[in-house]
ZAGUKOL-610692 format. One record per residue: residue in three letters; x negated, y negated, z negated of N, C-alpha, C in turn; chain; residue number from 1. Coordinates in steps of 0.02 Angstrom, whole numbers. Atoms other than C-alpha are relative to their C-alpha. Layout:
BEGIN
> mike,neast,nnorth,nup,caeast,canorth,caup,ceast,cnorth,cup,pagu,torlo
> ala,X,Y,Z,X,Y,Z,X,Y,Z,A,NUM
...
REM end
This chain:
BEGIN
> mike,neast,nnorth,nup,caeast,canorth,caup,ceast,cnorth,cup,pagu,torlo
> met,-12,-45,55,1817,-2335,-117,73,24,3,A,1
> thr,-67,-29,1,1967,-2218,-130,29,-4,-70,A,2
> lys,-33,5,64,2092,-2247,-268,61,46,2,A,3
> ala,-59,-44,4,2221,-2115,-321,38,-17,-63,A,4
> arg,-42,14,58,2367,-2149,-436,58,49,0,A,5
> ser,-57,-45,6,2503,-2033,-499,48,-28,-52,A,6
> ala,-51,22,47,2667,-2081,-582,68,19,27,A,7
> thr,-67,-21,-22,2856,-2083,-545,47,-59,14,A,8
> gly,-46,56,-8,3008,-2197,-477,45,0,59,A,9
> arg,-46,5,-56,3139,-2250,-357,-6,-69,28,A,10
> ser,9,66,-31,3106,-2390,-233,63,-21,35,A,11
> arg,-58,25,-35,3244,-2499,-169,-19,-30,67,A,12
> arg,22,27,-64,3138,-2564,-26,-25,58,43,A,13
> arg,18,-56,-44,3115,-2449,122,-36,-26,61,A,14
> ser,45,24,-52,2993,-2456,265,28,12,70,A,15
> ser,-8,-13,-71,3014,-2477,451,-61,-28,34,A,16
> arg,60,20,-34,2871,-2489,570,15,-11,74,A,17
> gly,-12,12,-71,2854,-2548,748,-60,-28,34,A,18
> gly,55,27,-39,2736,-2595,887,12,-72,19,A,19
> gly,-15,68,-18,2827,-2756,930,25,-39,-60,A,20
> glu,-23,42,55,2921,-2883,827,72,-20,14,A,21
> ala,-69,23,-4,3102,-2925,793,13,-46,-59,A,22
> leu,-17,43,56,3188,-3048,679,10,43,-62,A,23
> pro,-7,-39,61,3186,-2991,498,72,23,-10,A,24
> thr,-66,-28,10,3332,-2878,452,21,-3,-73,A,25
> gly,-17,7,70,3325,-2906,264,-13,62,-40,A,26
> asp,13,-62,35,3309,-2722,216,-51,39,41,A,27
> his,53,-37,-33,3167,-2602,256,22,73,3,A,28
> val,-33,-64,-9,3242,-2443,327,-47,48,34,A,29
> pro,42,-48,-34,3142,-2286,368,29,20,68,A,30
> val,-23,-15,-67,3154,-2251,554,7,76,8,A,31
> leu,-13,-71,-15,3229,-2083,609,-8,43,-63,A,32
> leu,11,-34,64,3235,-2030,426,28,71,-1,A,33
> glu,-30,-67,1,3356,-1884,443,-36,48,47,A,34
> glu,35,-42,-49,3264,-1820,596,-69,21,-25,A,35
> val,65,-17,29,3095,-1827,507,9,53,-54,A,36
> leu,-13,-50,53,3168,-1732,358,17,68,30,A,37
> thr,-17,-63,-34,3242,-1601,474,-63,34,27,A,38
> ala,62,-27,-28,3073,-1580,558,-45,29,-54,A,39
> leu,45,-23,54,2977,-1563,393,31,56,-42,A,40
> ala,-35,-53,37,3109,-1450,311,-27,7,-71,A,41
> pro,30,-2,66,3056,-1494,132,30,55,-44,A,42
> arg,-23,-54,44,3066,-1354,4,-33,-8,-69,A,43
> asp,25,4,68,3038,-1335,-182,-71,28,-6,A,44
> asp,67,-24,19,2861,-1314,-251,-51,-6,57,A,45
> ala,47,11,-54,2779,-1365,-86,-30,-70,-5,A,46
> thr,34,65,1,2659,-1511,-57,1,-31,69,A,47
> tyr,-6,37,-62,2686,-1642,78,-44,-63,-2,A,48
> val,41,60,-6,2581,-1787,141,38,-52,40,A,49
> asp,-26,58,-36,2657,-1955,187,-61,-43,17,A,50
> gly,64,30,-18,2507,-2020,283,2,-75,11,A,51
> thr,-9,73,-9,2578,-2196,307,54,-22,-48,A,52
> phe,-48,8,54,2663,-2232,141,44,-62,9,A,53
> gly,-38,61,-10,2716,-2413,176,40,-19,-61,A,54
> ala,-44,15,57,2866,-2450,64,28,64,-31,A,55
> gly,-18,-62,33,2888,-2266,22,63,33,23,A,56
> gly,-64,-28,-22,3044,-2225,123,-2,75,12,A,57
> tyr,3,-72,-14,2989,-2054,185,-18,39,-64,A,58
> ser,18,-33,63,2907,-2009,18,61,7,-45,A,59
> glu,-59,-2,43,3066,-2053,-76,50,52,25,A,60
> ala,-47,-48,-28,3172,-1949,42,-24,72,-10,A,61
> leu,27,-67,12,3056,-1798,26,10,21,-72,A,62
> leu,-7,-15,71,3060,-1809,-163,72,14,-19,A,63
> ala,-71,-10,13,3250,-1818,-161,25,65,30,A,64
> ala,-24,-58,-37,3268,-1673,-39,-19,67,-32,A,65
> ala,24,-62,29,3169,-1544,-137,-42,-16,-62,A,66
> arg,43,8,59,3076,-1519,-300,-72,13,22,A,67
> cys,66,-8,-30,2912,-1545,-208,-48,-53,-27,A,68
> his,50,50,18,2752,-1645,-230,-20,-37,64,A,69
> val,18,41,-58,2707,-1788,-112,-64,-39,-14,A,70
> leu,60,41,1,2538,-1867,-79,12,-58,48,A,71
> gly,-14,58,-41,2568,-2044,-15,-63,-40,13,A,72
> leu,61,36,-19,2423,-2125,80,17,-66,34,A,73
> asp,-5,62,-37,2405,-2304,137,-66,-38,-6,A,74
> arg,61,39,1,2255,-2410,185,10,-69,-29,A,75
> asp,-17,66,26,2345,-2565,123,6,4,-76,A,76
> pro,-4,-4,73,2310,-2590,-63,65,-28,-28,A,77
> ala,-64,27,23,2470,-2692,-79,54,54,1,A,78
> ala,-49,-55,-3,2572,-2540,-24,-10,49,-57,A,79
> val,13,-46,56,2487,-2431,-154,23,-30,-65,A,80
> arg,-23,33,62,2522,-2559,-290,77,1,-4,A,81
> arg,-74,-1,0,2706,-2572,-238,27,69,-14,A,82
> gly,-24,-68,8,2721,-2383,-238,1,24,-71,A,83
> ala,1,-22,70,2687,-2373,-425,70,3,-29,A,84
> glu,-70,-1,25,2871,-2414,-457,36,64,21,A,85
> leu,-31,-62,-24,2928,-2269,-349,-30,60,-35,A,86
> ala,34,-57,32,2799,-2153,-426,20,8,-72,A,87
> ala,-9,0,73,2848,-2200,-603,59,41,-24,A,88
> arg,-58,-39,23,3010,-2097,-608,5,70,29,A,89
> his,-4,-66,-32,2964,-1936,-521,-43,53,-34,A,90
> asp,32,-53,40,2878,-1837,-660,-66,24,29,A,91
> gly,65,-18,-28,2706,-1842,-578,3,33,68,A,92
> arg,-6,-33,-66,2773,-1777,-411,-24,-43,58,A,93
> leu,26,44,-53,2708,-1928,-313,-69,-25,-20,A,94
> thr,68,24,10,2521,-1962,-302,-16,-50,55,A,95
> leu,16,53,-48,2469,-2124,-218,-75,-4,10,A,96
> ile,71,1,-18,2303,-2134,-127,-13,-58,47,A,97
> glu,19,55,-45,2223,-2288,-51,-53,24,49,A,98
> gly,48,-21,-51,2136,-2249,113,33,7,68,A,99
> arg,-23,-6,-69,2152,-2227,301,24,70,14,A,100
> phe,-23,-69,-14,2252,-2081,369,-47,36,48,A,101
> gly,53,-35,-38,2106,-2046,487,-45,41,-45,A,102
> asp,40,-37,50,2019,-1986,327,44,46,-42,A,103
> ile,-51,-35,39,2172,-1887,273,-25,66,-30,A,104
> glu,23,-64,25,2082,-1721,253,-42,-10,-63,A,105
> arg,43,13,58,1948,-1789,135,41,-28,-59,A,106
> leu,-39,32,52,2073,-1896,38,47,50,-35,A,107
> val,-47,-49,28,2201,-1757,16,-37,52,-41,A,108
> arg,37,-52,37,2072,-1627,-35,-32,-28,-63,A,109
> gly,25,31,61,2002,-1751,-161,53,-7,-53,A,110
> ala,-55,10,47,2173,-1764,-241,37,65,-17,A,111
> ser,-39,-61,11,2246,-1588,-225,-32,58,38,A,112
> ala,23,-61,-33,2192,-1411,-186,58,42,25,A,113
> glu,-60,-38,-20,2371,-1356,-147,5,6,76,A,114
> pro,-13,-5,-73,2418,-1291,27,47,-57,21,A,115
> ile,-41,56,-24,2497,-1429,132,54,26,47,A,116
> ala,-56,-26,-37,2670,-1388,197,26,-48,53,A,117
> gly,-24,48,-50,2700,-1547,297,-38,-65,-3,A,118
> val,33,65,-5,2623,-1709,357,46,-45,42,A,119
> ala,-38,50,-37,2723,-1863,410,-44,-60,15,A,120
> leu,36,60,-20,2644,-2007,507,48,-47,34,A,121
> asp,-44,52,-28,2746,-2164,539,-47,-56,24,A,122
> leu,55,41,-26,2630,-2262,653,19,-74,6,A,123
> gly,-11,71,-13,2609,-2448,681,3,-41,-63,A,124
> leu,-2,52,50,2651,-2595,572,62,6,-43,A,125
> ser,-60,-1,42,2767,-2596,422,33,-68,-1,A,126
> ser,-37,62,3,2902,-2726,405,-26,-46,-56,A,127
> leu,26,41,55,2829,-2782,239,-63,-37,20,A,128
> gln,60,34,-25,2664,-2822,325,20,-54,50,A,129
> leu,-20,46,-53,2749,-2906,473,34,-63,-28,A,130
> asp,-38,56,27,2861,-3016,366,-39,-44,-48,A,131
> ala,43,40,44,2716,-3082,261,-44,-44,43,A,132
> ala,37,45,-44,2651,-3236,353,-74,-1,-15,A,133
> glu,71,4,19,2488,-3233,256,-41,58,25,A,134
> arg,37,-57,-27,2443,-3063,331,-22,-12,72,A,135
> gly,22,19,-67,2432,-3140,504,20,47,56,A,136
> phe,-23,-46,-52,2527,-3006,602,53,-31,45,A,137
> ser,-59,24,-35,2676,-3109,658,-14,-60,44,A,138
> phe,4,59,-43,2686,-3226,806,59,-47,-13,A,139
> arg,-57,43,17,2849,-3294,735,-12,-41,-64,A,140
> leu,15,34,64,2776,-3344,566,-71,-24,2,A,141
> asp,68,27,-3,2626,-3460,560,-39,21,-62,A,142
> gly,43,-21,55,2483,-3395,454,-71,8,26,A,143
> pro,69,-12,-21,2297,-3356,458,-2,59,50,A,144
> leu,5,-51,-53,2247,-3251,610,-42,58,-26,A,145
> asp,36,-54,35,2200,-3096,510,14,68,32,A,146
> met,-23,-64,-28,2295,-2935,556,-33,62,-29,A,147
> arg,30,-60,29,2192,-2819,445,50,35,-46,A,148
> met,-45,-38,44,2296,-2681,366,-32,11,-68,A,149
> gly,38,-1,63,2160,-2659,234,-31,-68,-10,A,150
> gly,29,65,15,2056,-2798,161,-70,-10,26,A,151
> asp,69,5,-21,1891,-2767,249,-7,0,75,A,152
> gly,15,-4,-72,1809,-2779,420,18,-62,39,A,153
> thr,-12,55,-47,1831,-2891,571,74,-16,3,A,154
> asn,-70,20,-8,1992,-2991,582,14,-24,70,A,155
> ala,-19,20,-68,2087,-3052,734,-32,-65,21,A,156
> ala,33,63,-17,2013,-3227,726,-72,13,22,A,157
> asp,69,-17,-19,1839,-3149,735,-2,26,72,A,158
> leu,-1,-26,-68,1886,-3053,894,14,-56,50,A,159
> val,-18,55,-45,1966,-3206,975,-59,-47,10,A,160
> thr,58,45,-4,1809,-3307,937,-59,33,34,A,161
> arg,62,-33,-19,1675,-3177,976,1,30,71,A,162
> leu,-1,-37,-63,1733,-3081,1130,-4,-47,60,A,163
> gly,2,37,-62,1687,-3145,1302,67,4,36,A,164
> glu,-64,2,-35,1828,-3186,1421,17,67,34,A,165
> asp,-12,-64,-33,1807,-3024,1520,18,55,-50,A,166
> glu,-15,-50,51,1803,-2917,1362,69,-11,-30,A,167
> leu,-65,16,28,1955,-3006,1293,56,20,48,A,168
> ala,-51,-19,-50,2052,-2980,1455,9,75,2,A,169
> glu,-4,-73,-2,2010,-2795,1457,34,28,-62,A,170
> leu,-32,-23,62,2061,-2773,1275,75,-11,3,A,171
> ile,-71,17,-4,2228,-2861,1304,36,44,51,A,172
> arg,-29,-43,-52,2259,-2760,1462,7,72,-25,A,173
> ala,1,-71,19,2211,-2590,1388,43,14,-61,A,174
> leu,-35,-14,62,2286,-2604,1214,67,-35,-6,A,175
> gly,-65,33,0,2428,-2724,1248,41,14,61,A,176
> glu,-33,-15,-64,2472,-2663,1423,32,-64,28,A,177
> glu,-23,66,-22,2488,-2847,1468,-24,-13,71,A,178
> arg,19,11,-70,2492,-2879,1656,-29,-69,12,A,179
> phe,29,66,-7,2445,-3061,1629,-61,-8,-46,A,180
> ala,57,1,46,2293,-3014,1524,-54,-49,21,A,181
> arg,52,45,-23,2172,-3113,1632,20,-73,-13,A,182
> arg,-24,68,13,2278,-3271,1619,-5,-17,-75,A,183
> val,1,12,72,2293,-3252,1431,-72,-9,-25,A,184
> ala,70,6,21,2106,-3223,1407,-30,-66,23,A,185
> arg,26,64,-26,2066,-3373,1516,25,-59,-42,A,186
> ala,-28,54,40,2183,-3483,1415,-30,-2,-70,A,187
> ile,32,-3,66,2109,-3423,1250,-71,-28,3,A,188
> ala,69,24,-8,1932,-3454,1312,-3,-76,8,A,189
> ala,-2,73,-10,1978,-3630,1368,18,-36,-65,A,190
> ala,-22,33,62,2065,-3672,1203,-55,2,-53,A,191
> arg,49,-4,53,1925,-3611,1092,-62,-41,13,A,192
> arg,55,46,-14,1800,-3722,1181,11,-67,-34,A,193
> his,-16,63,33,1889,-3868,1099,1,7,-76,A,194
> ala,-3,-11,72,1919,-3793,927,12,74,-13,A,195
> pro,-12,-70,16,1918,-3622,842,75,14,-7,A,196
> ile,-70,-21,7,2084,-3527,848,5,41,-64,A,197
> arg,-1,-31,66,2122,-3482,667,71,16,-25,A,198
> arg,-69,-9,23,2313,-3478,654,40,40,51,A,199
> thr,-43,-39,-45,2443,-3360,724,43,-45,44,A,200
> gly,-41,47,-40,2551,-3507,779,-38,-30,57,A,201
> glu,41,27,-54,2408,-3582,879,-8,50,57,A,202
> leu,12,-52,-51,2371,-3419,968,65,15,38,A,203
> ala,-64,-15,-34,2555,-3383,1005,17,-55,50,A,204
> asp,-15,54,-47,2577,-3555,1084,-45,2,61,A,205
> ile,47,-6,-57,2422,-3530,1193,23,55,47,A,206
> ile,-22,-56,-41,2487,-3362,1253,64,-17,38,A,207
> arg,-64,17,-33,2663,-3426,1289,-10,-48,58,A,208
> ala,14,48,-54,2593,-3569,1393,-35,32,59,A,209
> ala,40,-32,-53,2483,-3449,1492,40,48,43,A,210
> ile,-38,-51,-36,2616,-3323,1544,56,-32,41,A,211
> pro,-47,36,-43,2719,-3381,1693,71,26,-1,A,212
> gln,-66,-29,0,2865,-3261,1674,17,29,-68,A,213
> arg,-21,-27,65,2966,-3211,1521,48,58,11,A,214
> glu,-46,-56,-3,3049,-3043,1497,56,-12,-51,A,215
> pro,-56,10,47,3223,-3053,1417,-11,40,-64,A,216
> gly,5,-33,65,3213,-3013,1232,-70,15,-23,A,217
> leu,70,-14,18,3022,-3005,1229,-40,-65,-2,A,218
> asp,42,59,6,2914,-3146,1163,-64,11,40,A,219
> pro,62,-9,-39,2765,-3175,1281,-61,18,-41,A,220
> ala,58,-14,42,2647,-3159,1133,-2,73,-24,A,221
> thr,-6,-67,29,2704,-2982,1090,-59,45,18,A,222
> arg,50,-49,-21,2580,-2881,1192,-71,-19,-21,A,223
> thr,67,21,21,2427,-2986,1153,-9,10,-75,A,224
> phe,5,-12,71,2464,-2980,967,-7,75,-15,A,225
> gln,7,-72,8,2487,-2792,981,-71,23,14,A,226
> ala,68,-20,-20,2319,-2774,1069,-51,-18,-54,A,227
> leu,48,22,51,2225,-2875,938,9,41,-64,A,228
> arg,-12,-39,61,2308,-2781,794,-28,71,7,A,229
> ile,26,-68,-11,2265,-2611,869,-76,0,-3,A,230
> ala,73,3,0,2085,-2664,897,-28,-14,-69,A,231
> val,24,18,67,2063,-2743,725,1,61,-46,A,232
> asn,-10,-56,46,2126,-2585,638,-21,68,29,A,233
> asp,20,-62,-34,2056,-2455,762,57,51,-3,A,234
> glu,-59,-43,10,2232,-2383,766,-1,63,43,A,235
> leu,1,-60,-41,2205,-2264,912,-53,49,-23,A,236
> gly,51,-44,29,2044,-2197,838,25,33,-64,A,237
> glu,-29,-28,61,2133,-2175,671,50,55,17,A,238
> leu,-50,-50,-20,2273,-2081,760,-34,64,23,A,239
> asp,36,-60,-23,2152,-1963,848,-28,40,-59,A,240
> arg,31,-34,57,2061,-1925,686,54,29,-47,A,241
> gly,-53,-24,44,2223,-1910,587,35,62,25,A,242
> leu,-32,-59,-29,2303,-1785,706,-44,62,-9,A,243
> ala,45,-57,7,2149,-1673,704,-7,21,-73,A,244
> ala,4,-16,72,2137,-1685,514,63,35,-24,A,245
> ala,-62,-33,18,2321,-1639,496,0,72,23,A,246
> glu,5,-68,-25,2289,-1486,603,-41,43,-48,A,247
> arg,42,-38,46,2151,-1431,483,32,8,-68,A,248
> leu,-31,-2,67,2254,-1470,327,59,47,-4,A,249
> leu,-64,-35,4,2419,-1386,370,-8,75,-7,A,250
> gln,-2,-73,7,2451,-1209,312,40,30,57,A,251
> pro,-43,-32,-50,2526,-1083,435,74,-11,-17,A,252
> gly,-70,17,12,2709,-1133,454,10,-71,-23,A,253
> gly,-6,70,19,2671,-1311,398,22,-42,59,A,254
> arg,-30,41,-52,2755,-1451,494,-35,-68,5,A,255
> leu,26,67,-14,2687,-1611,574,54,-40,35,A,256
> ala,-49,45,-30,2806,-1755,613,-32,-68,9,A,257
> val,33,64,-16,2742,-1912,700,50,-45,35,A,258
> val,-43,51,-30,2844,-2068,738,-45,-53,30,A,259
> ala,39,50,-37,2764,-2180,871,46,-54,27,A,260
> phe,-41,56,-20,2822,-2349,932,-20,-31,67,A,261
> his,16,24,-67,2732,-2382,1096,-36,55,39,A,262
> ser,22,-54,-44,2667,-2282,1244,-71,22,-15,A,263
> leu,69,-20,14,2483,-2285,1193,-2,52,-56,A,264
> glu,-4,-48,55,2523,-2197,1029,34,64,22,A,265
> asp,-40,-58,-16,2656,-2082,1098,-36,46,50,A,266
> thr,37,-40,-48,2548,-2024,1244,-54,41,-35,A,267
> arg,51,-36,37,2409,-1976,1124,30,57,-40,A,268
> val,-32,-53,40,2527,-1880,1010,25,55,46,A,269
> lys,-26,-50,-48,2611,-1793,1158,-56,43,27,A,270
> thr,56,-37,-28,2444,-1744,1235,-30,48,-51,A,271
> phe,28,-42,54,2376,-1679,1070,43,61,-12,A,272
> leu,-43,-56,18,2527,-1572,1031,11,47,59,A,273
> arg,-8,-44,-58,2551,-1507,1208,-63,42,11,A,274
> arg,62,-38,-9,2369,-1458,1220,-7,53,-54,A,275
> arg,8,-47,55,2368,-1377,1048,52,56,1,A,276
> ser,-53,-51,-3,2528,-1281,1086,-5,43,63,A,277
> gly,7,-37,-63,2468,-1216,1255,50,-22,52,A,278
> ala,-51,23,-48,2601,-1318,1345,-28,-48,51,A,279
> met,30,45,-48,2479,-1429,1439,-6,34,67,A,280
> ala,3,-29,-67,2493,-1400,1626,-72,12,21,A,281
> ser,67,-15,-25,2340,-1315,1702,-10,-33,68,A,282
> ala,15,30,-65,2253,-1377,1859,40,32,55,A,283
> ser,-40,-35,-50,2347,-1245,1959,43,53,-35,A,284
> arg,-44,-49,32,2497,-1138,1913,-20,71,19,A,285
> his,22,-67,-20,2411,-992,2002,-61,22,-39,A,286
> met,61,-17,37,2260,-999,1886,17,15,-72,A,287
> pro,-12,-15,71,2259,-916,1714,-35,-53,-43,A,288
> pro,34,46,45,2210,-1020,1562,-74,16,-5,A,289
> ser,72,-10,8,2023,-1045,1537,-13,47,-58,A,290
> pro,16,-46,56,1947,-905,1431,-30,-37,-60,A,291
> asp,29,39,55,1864,-1042,1327,53,-38,-40,A,292
> thr,-52,37,35,2032,-1116,1275,20,38,-64,A,293
> pro,-19,-33,62,2068,-1078,1091,74,19,0,A,294
> pro,-72,-16,5,2234,-996,1043,39,-59,-28,A,295
> pro,-40,57,22,2377,-1117,1009,0,-7,-76,A,296
> ser,-1,14,72,2366,-1199,838,67,-30,-22,A,297
> phe,-66,28,14,2542,-1274,850,52,31,45,A,298
> thr,-58,-15,-40,2714,-1226,911,44,-62,2,A,299
> leu,-39,62,-6,2816,-1372,977,70,10,-30,A,300
> leu,-69,2,25,2976,-1413,883,43,-48,41,A,301
> thr,-34,49,-43,3020,-1555,1003,-33,1,68,A,302
> arg,27,2,-68,2995,-1530,1189,1,-71,27,A,303
> arg,-6,71,-19,3052,-1709,1217,3,-41,-64,A,304
> pro,-3,40,61,3036,-1853,1095,71,-13,-22,A,305
> ile,-65,18,29,3182,-1886,979,1,-76,-10,A,306
> arg,-6,73,4,3242,-2067,989,59,-18,-44,A,307
> pro,-56,22,42,3356,-2167,874,62,-12,42,A,308
> gly,-63,13,-34,3539,-2181,921,20,-73,-3,A,309
> ala,-23,69,-3,3635,-2340,955,17,-28,-68,A,310
> glu,-20,24,68,3700,-2349,776,-62,-19,-40,A,311
> glu,60,16,37,3525,-2343,702,-34,-63,27,A,312
> ile,31,59,-30,3459,-2473,825,38,-63,-20,A,313
> ala,-40,57,21,3604,-2588,782,-14,-19,-72,A,314
> arg,14,11,71,3565,-2567,598,-71,-25,-12,A,315
> asn,71,16,8,3377,-2585,620,-31,-11,70,A,316
> pro,25,12,-69,3323,-2669,785,-72,21,11,A,317
> arg,70,-20,-8,3141,-2627,751,-8,74,16,A,318
> ala,3,-72,-15,3184,-2443,776,7,15,74,A,319
> arg,-22,-13,-69,3227,-2466,959,-52,38,42,A,320
> ser,51,-33,-41,3060,-2404,1029,-28,63,-33,A,321
> ala,28,-56,37,3032,-2263,902,9,66,38,A,322
> arg,-1,-66,-30,2992,-2088,965,-30,50,-49,A,323
> leu,23,-51,47,2976,-1935,852,-20,63,39,A,324
> arg,23,-65,-25,2874,-1781,900,-20,42,-60,A,325
> ala,13,-44,57,2856,-1630,786,-24,68,25,A,326
> ala,26,-66,-17,2767,-1463,785,-13,39,-64,A,327
> glu,12,-45,57,2738,-1313,672,-68,34,9,A,328
> arg,67,-29,-1,2565,-1248,628,4,76,6,A,329
> thr,6,-73,-5,2522,-1071,684,-55,24,-47,A,330
> ala,53,-28,42,2400,-955,597,-68,-4,34,A,331
> ala,64,4,-36,2265,-989,729,-45,-52,-32,A,332
> pro,46,50,28,2108,-1084,675,10,-68,35,A,333
> ala,0,67,-30,2100,-1272,704,-50,-2,58,A,334
> trp,44,5,-58,2023,-1317,871,-63,-40,-17,A,335
> pro,61,38,12,1844,-1381,877,7,-72,26,A,336
> ala,-2,71,-19,1818,-1569,890,-44,-12,60,A,337
> met,38,19,-60,1764,-1637,1059,18,-71,18,A,338
> ile,-18,65,-28,1760,-1805,1146,47,12,59,A,339
> asp,-49,-7,-54,1913,-1820,1258,-17,-50,56,A,340
> pro,20,46,-53,1855,-1892,1427,56,-44,25,A,341
> ser,-57,41,-24,2031,-1958,1461,16,-57,-46,A,342
> ala,-15,53,48,2031,-2070,1307,-27,-66,23,A,343
> ser,23,68,-15,2017,-2258,1331,-63,-15,-39,A,344
> arg,61,19,35,1851,-2334,1284,16,-40,-63,A,345
> his,-21,34,61,1950,-2435,1156,29,49,-50,A,346
> gly,-38,-46,42,2026,-2276,1085,-42,44,-45,A,347
> ser,43,-37,44,1875,-2198,999,6,75,15,A,348
> arg,3,-72,-10,1873,-2009,972,69,30,10,A,349
> ala,-61,-41,-5,2004,-1884,1025,-23,72,-3,A,350
> glu,16,-70,5,2013,-1696,1015,17,36,65,A,351
> ala,-13,-38,-61,2001,-1575,1161,-34,68,-6,A,352
> pro,33,-65,1,1958,-1392,1191,-65,-2,39,A,353
> arg,61,-5,-39,1788,-1341,1255,16,23,70,A,354
REM end
């Protein structure tokens, strides 16, 4: 069920998201905040969507930058509850909606009929989720092996218990980009024959014992935990659906800004925007574009991803892998939905031209 709340406020806690994990920094700082605001160019009387509300950092900045209205979405009911404080002081300019950003078109249209001038997506895991041991995301904090961003569906313990060794190895390889995926899967399969794996600490210890080499500054459990989290929450499928929905929602001249934290996300965002902008390389430079290719629905604002500087990384270590890509909506119709043959079998649907 979708829940929408409207009110007003100023939050002192700000969000940062990431694909990996670092030691807690104490404050939750929006990643690439100034760059995201520059990309969205907020203006008075316009409506913006913060598709990954988290602790409200981007929403708060948008509300401060212009006399605009913001729709803040999050699949985590705890984030929506926390957002009530921020909403409580903004004269009805912030509407909070509980739901997945893959359903952003339906959720936004259920809450507002206004044209959408901008959509921000800050992908991955929020610091508030990561730092809560009971959510089961962290390999540094012992807790139940859960990893669900919402409160429903299969959790990480279910996957670790149910998947065969080959399936588990493929999942860890594809979604975690772990070169020791086979070793890790074998170790998990051996351990669960003795007792179910139900705690993050147990799983992290199994992974660390299975990996023969350690990369400086990277816990051996990082990639396997990433893979399980992505699978539990269907994060790549949500991203594919969210990008296509944002294309349909945005008015001509509307802006899309996406912050990704690992190569699986960033590659999908890059491919989507390059294809939609007509910047995707053709099979041959001597061949004209296919007559079946729709006209560009986006114009790129960033040819290369924008990354945080050394000062921001020092202030917020979790920002180190962030990459921002942005584009502006043209007046062309949204492209038709197709299955992308290049998408991973773990990645669900993607969008492609006919």
